C-alpha positions, 0 to 999 in steps of 0.5 A: 166483535159485533155480529151480523143479525141472522135472517131468522132474526131479521124478517124481510132480510135475505141475500141471493144471486142472479146472473145480474150479481149479488143482492141483499134485501132489507124490507125494514129499510124499503130497499135492496142492494145490488152489486156485481160481486159481494167481494169487491167495492165496484158498482154497489147500487141501492134501489127502492124495494117495491111495497108489494115485494116487502116482507118476504120470508125468503128471497131466492135468485136464479143464477142462470137467469133474472128470475127472483122468487119471493116466498111467503107462507105456503105460496110464492111470487115470481118477479124479474125486478124487485123495484116493480110489482111481482106477478099478481098470481101467487104460486103454491109451495108444495108441502115437501118444500115448506119449513126450510131455514134457507132457500137457494136456486142453482144448477136449474134446481131449488135447494132447501136447507134444513139446518136442524136436520142437517139436510139439503132438499133439492127439487126441480120445481117448488110447486110440485116438489118433483125430482126430490133429492136429499143430501146431508149438509156437512157440519162445517156448513151448518153455521151460516147466517144467510145462504145463497148460490153464487153460481151453478155449481156452488152453495155459499153462506155468510159467517163472521170470522173473528180474524177476517170479519164477515166472510162468504164460505163457498163450497160444493158437493165435490169438496171444494171450499173457499173463504172470501171476505165480504167487502165493507160496502156490502157488509154495511147494508146487512143488519148489524153491518154498520157496527161491524164496519164502523164500530158498535153503537153507543148511547151516552150522556154528554155534558153541555152546561154547568151553572153554579152559585158561588155565593152564600145566598140564593141566586136567581139567574137566567142562562141559555143552553146551546146544544146540537139537535138532530142527525149528523149526515155522514157517508156510511158506505160507498153506495150509488143510489138509484131510486133509493129512499131519501132517508135511507141513512136514517132508516139503517141507523134506526135499525142498527140502534134497535138491534141488541148489543150482541149485534152492535146495537143498543136495543133502543127505538129512535124513530121519535127523535129529531132526524133532520140535519143537525143544527144548534138550538138555544133554550132559556133557563130561569132557576134559583140556585141555592147557596154553593149549588152546582147544576150539571146539564146533560144531553143524550147522544148516540153514535157508532164507534167514536162518532156521534151521529144523533143528538137527542132533544132531551136534557137532564140535570144532575146535582153532581158531575156524574151523568144521569143513569136513566136512558131517555129512549124506549126499548125495542120490543122486537128482539128477545132479551137474551139474544 
């Protein structure tokens, strides 16, 4: 089963909740998801992320209000809407609040999660670090990919279960623990989520033409190769779009293909490919075939699960029915090779 890429390996990506619902931020795609709940299919909306709201190290929601905090380095900005510019004045992050793996806000306080230390630091104010309290993070809650506060009394984290897929583990200091599946409309928007929902990415050479000389003499000949080029536009999830980028599907697929195989990707960059709507193109070939020679023409295709979604322009030729062994796309350099 493919995995969801964790927040630490997907800069500018985070999840949080406010009293408006559940949010997923994707800086790389320039948009964010908003839904009343991450567990149901209703009203899953995609909106454009304001350029000044991109690239946050952490995004924190206040479950008792509309407030959203964007943390970068040793400062943070406050906003009520990620589709507009946040307050221009950055607020300082108190030294005791630096270096957290995840940040949430619940019950009128901020919780800073330090996974390696197995500890949660709770403060009343991020700028002063006032009323700091440390509590241990139970071992079962230290494996989360993303953390958020679903309400004023619980914390939650996302984790991929082999049986149920992506789930939200909701827990409290009183010992309450509940596991709920994340709906596919929400899971699809997370890094690696397209592979989790639709199947792992694949890249393969597809045979498009065989030309051959069945005589014992050299044979000059001309042939037309017709092939598909471009992007197959398919519905990735049941999303409602409100001022979302028109090329959102392209951006999410490019990001998915660039992920390493551990997260259902290929580790390949596809930005330079033809991402217009798929269309057939013809190409004239003039060759001199040697006696009894066969030439096999191939095209590289990428997709999810069993569905081809991107037909690359590149053609390769072989003298045997075995496909080429090279990959005509550059490797993504944003991920460690040993992921």
